[in-house]
The first five atom37 places (N, CA, C, CB, O) and aatype in JSON, in Angstrom:
{
  "aatype": [12, 14, 5, 18, 14, 1, 16, 6, 5, 6, 16, 16, 10, 19, 13, 3, 1, 6, 15, 2, 6, 17, 16, 0, 18, 15, 4, 19, 14, 16, 8, 19, 1, 1, 9, 9, 3, 9, 0, 14, 19, 18, 16, 19, 10, 3, 1, 0, 6, 15, 7, 3, 0, 10, 0, 19, 1, 0, 16, 10, 16, 0, 11, 5, 19, 1, 12, 19, 16, 6, 14, 5, 1, 1, 6, 10, 16, 3, 6, 5, 1, 0, 6, 9, 0, 0, 1, 10, 1, 14, 11, 1, 14, 15, 6],
  "atom_mask": [
    [1, 1, 1, 1, 1],
    [1, 1, 1, 1, 1],
    [1, 1, 1, 1, 1],
    [1, 1, 1, 1, 1],
    [1, 1, 1, 1, 1],
    [1, 1, 1, 1, 1],
    [1, 1, 1, 1, 1],
    [1, 1, 1, 1, 1],
    [1, 1, 1, 1, 1],
    [1, 1, 1, 1, 1],
    [1, 1, 1, 1, 1],
    [1, 1, 1, 1, 1],
    [1, 1, 1, 1, 1],
    [1, 1, 1, 1, 1],
    [1, 1, 1, 1, 1],
    [1, 1, 1, 1, 1],
    [1, 1, 1, 1, 1],
    [1, 1, 1, 1, 1],
    [1, 1, 1, 1, 1],
    [1, 1, 1, 1, 1],
    [1, 1, 1, 1, 1],
    [1, 1, 1, 1, 1],
    [1, 1, 1, 1, 1],
    [1, 1, 1, 1, 1],
    [1, 1, 1, 1, 1],
    [1, 1, 1, 1, 1],
    [1, 1, 1, 1, 1],
    [1, 1, 1, 1, 1],
    [1, 1, 1, 1, 1],
    [1, 1, 1, 1, 1],
    [1, 1, 1, 1, 1],
    [1, 1, 1, 1, 1],
    [1, 1, 1, 1, 1],
    [1, 1, 1, 1, 1],
    [1, 1, 1, 1, 1],
    [1, 1, 1, 1, 1],
    [1, 1, 1, 1, 1],
    [1, 1, 1, 1, 1],
    [1, 1, 1, 1, 1],
    [1, 1, 1, 1, 1],
    [1, 1, 1, 1, 1],
    [1, 1, 1, 1, 1],
    [1, 1, 1, 1, 1],
    [1, 1, 1, 1, 1],
    [1, 1, 1, 1, 1],
    [1, 1, 1, 1, 1],
    [1, 1, 1, 1, 1],
    [1, 1, 1, 1, 1],
    [1, 1, 1, 1, 1],
    [1, 1, 1, 1, 1],
    [1, 1, 1, 0, 1],
    [1, 1, 1, 1, 1],
    [1, 1, 1, 1, 1],
    [1, 1, 1, 1, 1],
    [1, 1, 1, 1, 1],
    [1, 1, 1, 1, 1],
    [1, 1, 1, 1, 1],
    [1, 1, 1, 1, 1],
    [1, 1, 1, 1, 1],
    [1, 1, 1, 1, 1],
    [1, 1, 1, 1, 1],
    [1, 1, 1, 1, 1],
    [1, 1, 1, 1, 1],
    [1, 1, 1, 1, 1],
    [1, 1, 1, 1, 1],
    [1, 1, 1, 1, 1],
    [1, 1, 1, 1, 1],
    [1, 1, 1, 1, 1],
    [1, 1, 1, 1, 1],
    [1, 1, 1, 1, 1],
    [1, 1, 1, 1, 1],
    [1, 1, 1, 1, 1],
    [1, 1, 1, 1, 1],
    [1, 1, 1, 1, 1],
    [1, 1, 1, 1, 1],
    [1, 1, 1, 1, 1],
    [1, 1, 1, 1, 1],
    [1, 1, 1, 1, 1],
    [1, 1, 1, 1, 1],
    [1, 1, 1, 1, 1],
    [1, 1, 1, 1, 1],
    [1, 1, 1, 1, 1],
    [1, 1, 1, 1, 1],
    [1, 1, 1, 1, 1],
    [1, 1, 1, 1, 1],
    [1, 1, 1, 1, 1],
    [1, 1, 1, 1, 1],
    [1, 1, 1, 1, 1],
    [1, 1, 1, 1, 1],
    [1, 1, 1, 1, 1],
    [1, 1, 1, 1, 1],
    [1, 1, 1, 1, 1],
    [1, 1, 1, 1, 1],
    [1, 1, 1, 1, 1],
    [1, 1, 1, 1, 1]
  ],
  "atom_positions": [
    [[101.12, 110.46, 110.42], [102.41, 109.97, 110.68], [102.26, 110.96, 111.4], [103.58, 109.72, 109.74], [101.81, 111.73, 110.55]],
    [[102.32, 111.95, 112.97], [102.61, 112.78, 113.5], [104.02, 113.79, 113.57], [102.31, 112.28, 114.28], [105.06, 113.35, 114.05]],
    [[103.93, 114.76, 113.19], [105.31, 114.96, 113.36], [105.63, 116.4, 112.96], [106.1, 113.95, 112.54], [105.07, 116.91, 111.99]],
    [[106.26, 116.88, 113.48], [107.0, 118.71, 114.03], [106.02, 118.73, 113.21], [108.83, 119.69, 113.75], [105.28, 117.98, 112.58]],
    [[106.46, 120.87, 113.56], [105.16, 121.72, 113.43], [105.77, 122.31, 111.87], [104.82, 123.11, 114.95], [106.89, 122.81, 111.99]],
    [[105.33, 122.33, 110.74], [106.25, 122.93, 110.06], [106.73, 124.17, 110.05], [106.05, 122.78, 109.19], [107.24, 124.3, 108.93]],
    [[106.85, 125.19, 110.67], [108.41, 125.61, 111.07], [109.16, 125.56, 112.2], [108.62, 126.72, 110.91], [109.56, 126.49, 112.9]],
    [[109.36, 123.86, 112.36], [110.25, 123.86, 113.45], [110.8, 123.09, 112.73], [109.97, 123.56, 114.85], [111.88, 122.69, 113.17]],
    [[110.28, 122.45, 111.16], [111.22, 121.19, 110.73], [112.24, 121.43, 109.95], [110.58, 120.16, 110.02], [112.07, 121.84, 108.8]],
    [[113.81, 121.16, 110.64], [114.97, 121.33, 109.42], [116.0, 120.16, 109.82], [115.87, 123.06, 109.42], [116.0, 119.15, 110.52]],
    [[116.91, 120.91, 108.93], [117.83, 119.91, 108.17], [118.89, 119.87, 108.47], [117.97, 119.99, 106.98], [119.48, 119.73, 107.4]],
    [[119.73, 119.91, 109.37], [121.86, 120.65, 109.44], [122.49, 119.8, 108.6], [123.06, 120.46, 111.25], [122.02, 118.72, 108.27]],
    [[123.81, 120.33, 108.13], [124.88, 119.62, 107.21], [125.7, 120.22, 108.32], [125.17, 120.01, 105.36], [125.64, 121.42, 108.6]],
    [[126.41, 119.43, 108.88], [127.54, 120.28, 109.78], [129.56, 119.6, 109.51], [126.86, 119.88, 111.88], [129.96, 118.84, 110.39]],
    [[130.69, 120.0, 108.2], [130.72, 119.48, 107.95], [132.49, 119.27, 108.78], [130.08, 119.57, 106.83], [132.85, 120.4, 109.14]],
    [[133.33, 118.44, 109.06], [134.43, 118.39, 110.05], [135.23, 118.06, 108.97], [134.39, 117.39, 111.38], [135.0, 117.15, 108.16]],
    [[136.2, 118.83, 108.97], [137.62, 119.01, 107.84], [139.13, 118.12, 108.23], [138.17, 120.91, 107.88], [140.25, 117.91, 107.76]],
    [[138.3, 117.78, 109.39], [140.31, 116.51, 110.21], [139.11, 115.3, 109.55], [141.04, 116.25, 113.33], [139.25, 115.15, 108.34]],
    [[138.09, 114.53, 110.12], [137.94, 113.66, 109.62], [136.67, 113.76, 107.81], [137.61, 112.9, 110.96], [136.15, 113.02, 106.97]],
    [[136.71, 114.3, 107.95], [135.81, 114.34, 106.32], [135.07, 114.3, 106.69], [135.72, 113.5, 105.15], [135.5, 114.69, 107.77]],
    [[134.02, 114.14, 106.88], [132.75, 113.28, 107.57], [132.12, 114.37, 107.53], [132.8, 112.48, 109.09], [132.82, 115.37, 107.72]],
    [[130.46, 114.61, 107.26], [129.27, 115.37, 107.45], [128.61, 114.73, 108.64], [128.36, 115.4, 106.18], [128.49, 113.51, 108.71]],
    [[128.09, 115.72, 109.78], [127.32, 115.14, 110.24], [125.77, 115.49, 110.22], [127.81, 115.04, 111.18], [125.68, 116.71, 110.36]],
    [[124.24, 114.77, 110.09], [123.44, 114.97, 109.71], [122.31, 115.36, 110.31], [123.44, 114.35, 109.22], [121.74, 114.29, 110.52]],
    [[121.35, 116.56, 110.88], [120.46, 115.91, 112.03], [119.23, 116.25, 110.49], [120.25, 116.97, 114.16], [119.64, 116.62, 109.39]],
    [[117.55, 115.95, 110.88], [117.29, 116.46, 110.05], [115.34, 116.18, 111.39], [117.94, 115.74, 108.24], [115.14, 115.8, 112.55]],
    [[114.83, 116.45, 110.73], [113.22, 116.28, 111.67], [112.01, 116.27, 110.13], [112.81, 118.31, 113.14], [110.99, 115.59, 110.02]],
    [[112.37, 116.9, 109.47], [111.94, 117.19, 107.66], [112.02, 115.48, 107.61], [113.47, 118.36, 106.25], [112.86, 114.61, 107.83]],
    [[110.15, 115.59, 107.06], [110.15, 113.4, 106.93], [111.08, 113.45, 105.45], [107.74, 112.21, 106.47], [111.89, 112.54, 105.59]],
    [[111.26, 113.89, 104.54], [111.64, 113.24, 103.03], [112.28, 113.23, 103.92], [111.85, 113.63, 101.46], [112.22, 112.07, 104.31]],
    [[113.34, 114.13, 104.99], [114.79, 114.42, 104.66], [115.14, 113.04, 105.48], [115.55, 116.1, 105.27], [115.79, 112.1, 105.01]],
    [[114.54, 113.13, 106.86], [114.87, 111.38, 107.07], [114.79, 110.19, 106.51], [114.38, 110.94, 107.8], [115.74, 109.42, 106.56]],
    [[113.92, 109.96, 106.05], [113.7, 109.0, 105.69], [115.23, 108.43, 104.32], [112.1, 109.25, 105.29], [115.63, 107.27, 104.22]],
    [[115.84, 109.79, 103.38], [116.76, 110.0, 103.08], [118.2, 109.6, 103.5], [116.52, 110.82, 103.08], [119.17, 109.08, 102.93]],
    [[117.9, 110.12, 104.81], [119.52, 109.43, 105.89], [118.94, 108.21, 105.66], [119.89, 109.86, 108.0], [119.17, 107.38, 104.79]],
    [[117.79, 108.22, 106.98], [117.64, 106.7, 106.63], [117.98, 105.43, 105.43], [116.57, 106.69, 106.66], [118.07, 104.22, 105.59]],
    [[118.1, 106.16, 104.37], [118.16, 104.73, 103.13], [120.33, 105.65, 103.03], [116.27, 104.99, 100.63], [121.17, 104.82, 102.67]],
    [[120.6, 106.3, 103.17], [121.88, 106.44, 102.62], [123.12, 106.06, 103.98], [121.95, 108.14, 101.97], [124.23, 105.54, 103.91]],
    [[122.35, 106.58, 105.12], [123.39, 105.6, 106.65], [123.69, 104.6, 106.58], [122.89, 105.28, 107.99], [123.18, 103.81, 105.79]],
    [[124.74, 104.27, 107.48], [124.77, 102.98, 107.15], [124.21, 102.91, 108.93], [126.43, 102.2, 106.42], [123.26, 102.36, 109.47]],
    [[125.05, 103.54, 109.32], [124.14, 103.9, 110.96], [123.85, 105.29, 111.17], [125.07, 103.51, 112.45], [124.79, 106.06, 110.95]],
    [[122.38, 105.96, 111.67], [121.98, 106.51, 112.6], [121.6, 106.36, 113.49], [121.58, 106.91, 112.49], [121.6, 105.23, 113.99]],
    [[120.99, 107.66, 114.23], [120.87, 107.49, 115.59], [119.23, 108.29, 116.1], [122.38, 108.22, 116.31], [119.25, 109.22, 116.9]],
    [[118.07, 107.85, 115.59], [116.53, 107.93, 116.14], [116.72, 108.71, 117.28], [115.75, 106.49, 116.54], [117.23, 108.29, 118.32]],
    [[116.08, 110.52, 116.97], [115.96, 111.07, 118.24], [114.98, 111.33, 119.24], [116.29, 111.91, 118.12], [114.77, 111.58, 120.43]],
    [[114.35, 111.07, 117.78], [112.92, 111.15, 118.51], [112.0, 110.61, 117.94], [112.41, 112.34, 118.74], [111.94, 111.13, 116.83]],
    [[110.92, 109.55, 118.09], [110.21, 108.02, 117.51], [108.36, 108.87, 117.65], [110.66, 106.01, 119.1], [107.91, 109.46, 118.63]],
    [[107.74, 108.64, 116.42], [106.41, 108.88, 116.42], [105.46, 107.62, 117.57], [106.01, 108.8, 114.7], [106.13, 106.63, 117.86]],
    [[104.3, 107.68, 118.06], [103.88, 106.43, 118.68], [103.56, 105.27, 117.81], [102.77, 106.68, 119.46], [103.26, 104.14, 118.18]],
    [[103.68, 105.8, 116.42], [103.71, 104.12, 115.13], [105.01, 103.39, 115.68], [104.11, 104.55, 112.83], [105.09, 102.16, 115.68]],
    [[106.07, 104.25, 116.16], [107.34, 103.99, 115.95], [108.34, 104.68, 115.03], [0.0, 0.0, 0.0], [109.55, 104.74, 115.23]],
    [[107.42, 105.42, 113.58], [108.29, 105.78, 112.78], [109.49, 106.88, 113.56], [107.46, 106.36, 111.6], [109.54, 107.59, 114.56]],
    [[110.21, 106.57, 112.63], [111.56, 108.01, 112.81], [110.81, 109.23, 113.28], [112.48, 108.6, 111.06], [110.16, 108.89, 114.27]],
    [[110.6, 110.5, 113.01], [110.72, 111.39, 112.95], [111.81, 112.42, 113.29], [109.98, 111.39, 113.22], [111.7, 113.42, 112.58]],
    [[112.7, 112.47, 114.06], [114.39, 112.85, 114.07], [115.72, 112.27, 113.4], [114.78, 112.71, 115.31], [116.26, 111.58, 114.27]],
    [[116.14, 112.26, 112.77], [117.44, 111.47, 113.4], [118.86, 112.31, 113.11], [117.58, 109.84, 112.62], [118.83, 113.32, 112.42]],
    [[119.64, 112.0, 113.47], [121.21, 111.71, 113.65], [122.45, 111.74, 112.6], [121.27, 110.44, 114.07], [122.35, 112.92, 112.92]],
    [[123.14, 111.67, 112.0], [123.97, 110.39, 111.47], [125.13, 110.59, 111.09], [123.46, 109.72, 110.42], [125.05, 111.69, 110.54]],
    [[125.84, 110.35, 111.03], [127.73, 110.97, 110.03], [127.25, 109.88, 108.86], [130.14, 110.34, 111.14], [126.76, 108.75, 108.76]],
    [[127.83, 111.23, 107.87], [128.0, 110.54, 106.89], [129.41, 110.41, 105.58], [126.89, 110.89, 106.49], [128.72, 109.74, 104.8]],
    [[130.46, 110.51, 104.99], [131.32, 110.93, 104.17], [131.01, 111.44, 103.28], [131.94, 110.3, 103.85], [129.91, 111.34, 102.74]],
    [[131.87, 112.08, 102.95], [132.21, 113.54, 101.79], [131.24, 112.58, 100.36], [134.78, 113.96, 101.27], [130.3, 112.94, 99.65]],
    [[132.08, 111.19, 100.45], [130.76, 110.86, 98.65], [129.19, 110.97, 99.0], [130.82, 108.7, 97.82], [128.46, 110.62, 98.07]],
    [[128.65, 111.32, 99.98], [127.36, 110.9, 100.44], [126.58, 112.17, 100.18], [127.32, 110.39, 101.98], [125.42, 112.46, 99.86]],
    [[127.84, 112.9, 100.48], [126.87, 114.78, 100.36], [127.46, 115.45, 98.89], [127.55, 116.36, 102.13], [128.56, 115.23, 98.38]],
    [[126.81, 115.98, 98.6], [126.52, 116.65, 97.4], [126.0, 118.08, 96.8], [125.88, 116.01, 97.09], [124.86, 118.49, 96.98]],
    [[126.77, 118.59, 96.23], [126.37, 120.16, 96.35], [126.44, 120.32, 94.81], [127.53, 121.31, 97.36], [127.46, 120.03, 94.19]],
    [[125.31, 120.81, 94.19], [125.27, 121.09, 92.97], [124.62, 122.48, 92.43], [124.71, 120.05, 92.48], [123.54, 122.94, 92.79]],
    [[125.51, 123.01, 91.5], [123.91, 124.33, 91.22], [123.09, 123.88, 90.2], [124.3, 126.14, 90.55], [123.23, 122.8, 89.64]],
    [[121.92, 125.02, 89.87], [120.95, 124.53, 89.56], [121.31, 124.94, 88.61], [119.85, 124.63, 90.02], [122.18, 125.78, 88.37]],
    [[120.14, 123.92, 87.47], [120.8, 124.55, 86.11], [119.9, 125.6, 85.16], [121.18, 123.25, 85.1], [118.71, 125.94, 85.23]],
    [[120.98, 125.94, 84.27], [120.4, 127.05, 84.22], [119.27, 126.6, 83.1], [121.43, 128.25, 83.91], [119.13, 125.55, 82.47]],
    [[118.72, 127.51, 83.11], [117.37, 127.7, 81.74], [117.52, 128.47, 80.45], [116.05, 128.53, 82.28], [117.7, 129.61, 80.03]],
    [[117.35, 127.27, 80.06], [117.42, 128.24, 78.07], [116.32, 129.15, 77.86], [117.12, 127.02, 76.39], [115.13, 128.87, 78.0]],
    [[116.79, 130.18, 77.53], [115.96, 131.07, 76.83], [116.13, 130.48, 75.59], [116.29, 132.57, 76.91], [117.27, 130.21, 75.21]],
    [[114.69, 130.11, 74.56], [114.5, 130.65, 73.48], [114.04, 131.2, 72.89], [114.48, 130.44, 73.11], [112.87, 131.18, 73.26]],
    [[114.2, 132.16, 71.57], [113.48, 132.41, 71.07], [112.32, 132.18, 69.8], [113.94, 132.87, 71.22], [112.37, 131.46, 68.8]],
    [[111.49, 132.92, 70.19], [110.56, 131.78, 68.82], [111.09, 131.33, 67.63], [109.32, 132.44, 68.08], [110.36, 130.47, 67.14]],
    [[112.37, 131.62, 66.76], [113.04, 130.86, 65.69], [113.63, 129.82, 66.23], [113.99, 131.56, 64.94], [113.57, 128.87, 65.45]],
    [[114.26, 129.53, 67.39], [114.68, 128.48, 67.62], [114.13, 127.76, 68.18], [115.45, 128.48, 67.97], [114.53, 126.6, 68.23]],
    [[112.64, 128.28, 69.02], [111.61, 127.32, 68.93], [111.09, 126.78, 67.43], [110.5, 127.94, 69.64], [111.02, 125.57, 67.21]],
    [[110.84, 127.5, 66.71], [110.3, 126.53, 65.57], [110.83, 125.54, 64.3], [109.66, 127.27, 64.99], [110.36, 124.81, 63.42]],
    [[112.19, 126.02, 64.85], [113.24, 125.37, 64.09], [113.21, 123.6, 65.26], [115.09, 126.67, 64.12], [113.48, 122.56, 64.66]],
    [[112.99, 123.54, 66.25], [113.2, 122.14, 67.27], [112.14, 121.73, 67.26], [113.63, 122.2, 68.78], [112.02, 120.55, 67.6]],
    [[110.79, 122.57, 66.84], [109.87, 121.65, 66.19], [109.7, 121.41, 65.34], [109.08, 121.66, 66.25], [109.02, 120.45, 64.99]],
    [[110.43, 122.45, 64.43], [110.38, 121.32, 62.68], [111.67, 120.05, 62.69], [110.95, 122.67, 60.81], [111.51, 119.0, 62.06]],
    [[112.75, 120.28, 63.37], [112.91, 118.93, 64.17], [112.52, 117.58, 64.65], [112.95, 119.13, 64.79], [112.94, 116.42, 64.59]],
    [[111.31, 118.38, 65.26], [111.16, 116.5, 66.11], [109.77, 116.28, 65.3], [110.83, 116.31, 68.53], [109.2, 115.22, 65.58]],
    [[109.22, 116.99, 64.47], [107.52, 117.16, 63.77], [108.42, 115.61, 63.37], [106.74, 118.85, 62.13], [108.47, 114.9, 64.38]],
    [[109.04, 115.05, 62.25], [108.99, 114.14, 61.74], [109.09, 112.4, 63.21], [110.2, 114.54, 60.54], [108.96, 111.18, 63.22]],
    [[109.32, 113.32, 63.93], [109.63, 111.95, 64.91], [108.77, 111.12, 65.95], [110.62, 112.29, 65.74], [108.69, 110.12, 66.66]],
    [[107.89, 112.91, 65.25], [106.62, 112.01, 66.0], [106.0, 110.85, 66.08], [105.76, 112.33, 65.85], [105.64, 110.95, 64.91]],
    [[105.57, 109.86, 66.4], [104.71, 108.79, 65.85], [102.81, 109.38, 65.93], [105.1, 107.22, 66.99], [102.18, 109.82, 66.89]],
    [[102.32, 109.11, 64.28], [101.49, 110.23, 64.4], [100.17, 109.12, 64.74], [101.43, 111.41, 62.88], [100.06, 107.93, 65.02]],
    [[99.07, 110.5, 64.5], [97.59, 110.26, 65.48], [96.94, 109.52, 65.59], [96.69, 110.8, 65.43], [95.99, 109.65, 66.36]]
  ]
}
């Protein structure tokens, strides 16, 4: 599927506080598919010759957009690793 060059691909989300809605635009292929999947109504702004959507715009509710923090990676000491390994060893199926 022909698509926008990588350097031109973008996704934007704009929040309207008065209506409590997000306006989403994307020409990133994975984001385009995701917007099409979750938005009840969307507008295809650009199509490939095959008919696939290359760029879309949609209005999303506040509940359809979520911002989360990246989980903190645990730093384990060698002792903690050994304790965890010892705890898990009996639960492993024998080969």
